[in-house]
C-alpha distance (Angstrom), angle and dihedral (degrees) to the residues before:
residue distance angle dihedral
X1 . . .
X2 3.81 . .
X3 3.75 118.1 .
X4 3.71 101.7 -139.0
X5 3.87 138.1 34.3
X6 3.81 95.4 -107.5
X7 3.79 93.0 52.0
X8 3.75 89.7 44.2
X9 3.91 94.9 57.7
X10 3.87 88.0 46.6
X11 3.88 88.6 54.0
X12 3.81 92.4 49.9
X13 3.85 92.2 48.3
X14 3.85 90.3 49.9
X15 3.83 97.3 57.9
X16 3.78 112.7 107.1
X17 3.74 122.1 -125.2
X18 3.84 119.7 -88.2
X19 3.77 101.6 -103.0
X20 3.84 99.0 12.0
X21 3.86 90.9 -109.9
X22 3.81 95.0 115.5
X23 3.76 91.5 -118.8
X24 3.70 130.0 109.2
X25 3.78 93.8 -139.6
X26 3.80 110.3 142.0
X27 3.89 93.7 24.1
X28 3.74 122.6 130.5
X29 3.81 127.5 -86.9
X30 3.83 122.5 -125.1
X31 3.88 92.0 -94.2
X32 3.75 92.4 53.1
X33 3.75 90.4 45.2
X34 3.77 94.2 50.5
X35 3.89 89.8 54.8
X36 3.84 92.7 51.2
X37 3.74 97.5 45.3
X38 3.85 98.5 96.8
X39 3.75 91.9 41.0
X40 3.79 90.3 51.5
X41 3.89 92.6 49.3
X42 3.80 90.1 49.2
X43 3.89 89.9 48.2
X44 3.81 90.7 -119.4
X45 3.89 98.6 130.2
X46 3.77 121.9 100.2
X47 3.73 114.4 -116.6
X48 3.83 99.2 -99.2
X49 3.81 92.5 49.5
X50 3.81 93.2 44.4
X51 3.87 87.8 51.8
X52 3.82 92.9 51.8
X53 3.70 88.8 44.8
X54 3.82 91.4 53.3
X55 3.74 93.6 45.2
X56 3.77 91.4 52.8
X57 3.95 92.2 47.2
X58 3.85 90.9 48.8
X59 3.81 90.1 57.5
X60 3.90 101.7 37.4
X61 3.70 119.1 67.3
X62 3.71 93.5 -168.4
X63 3.88 92.4 56.0
X64 3.94 91.9 43.4
X65 3.83 88.1 52.0
X66 3.85 90.2 51.9
X67 3.63 93.1 45.5
X68 3.78 88.8 52.6
X69 3.70 91.0 52.1
X70 3.87 93.5 47.2
X71 3.84 89.5 47.5
X72 3.73 91.8 52.5
X73 3.93 95.6 48.3
């Protein structure tokens, strides 16, 4: 896991899409993402769930903002 918020945002932007199609189909919704946030930050999600989580956060400003806040706490 990255050590600072700037590295963290770069890390999130560098993850490939779930199926390589360039779409976010199958990714999480905001409610699912909120439930997984702490597990993601503690590196406790399995690879597929983490990928779906990241895909959602990359496309949702509200969830990215919330993740940033959680990361800084």
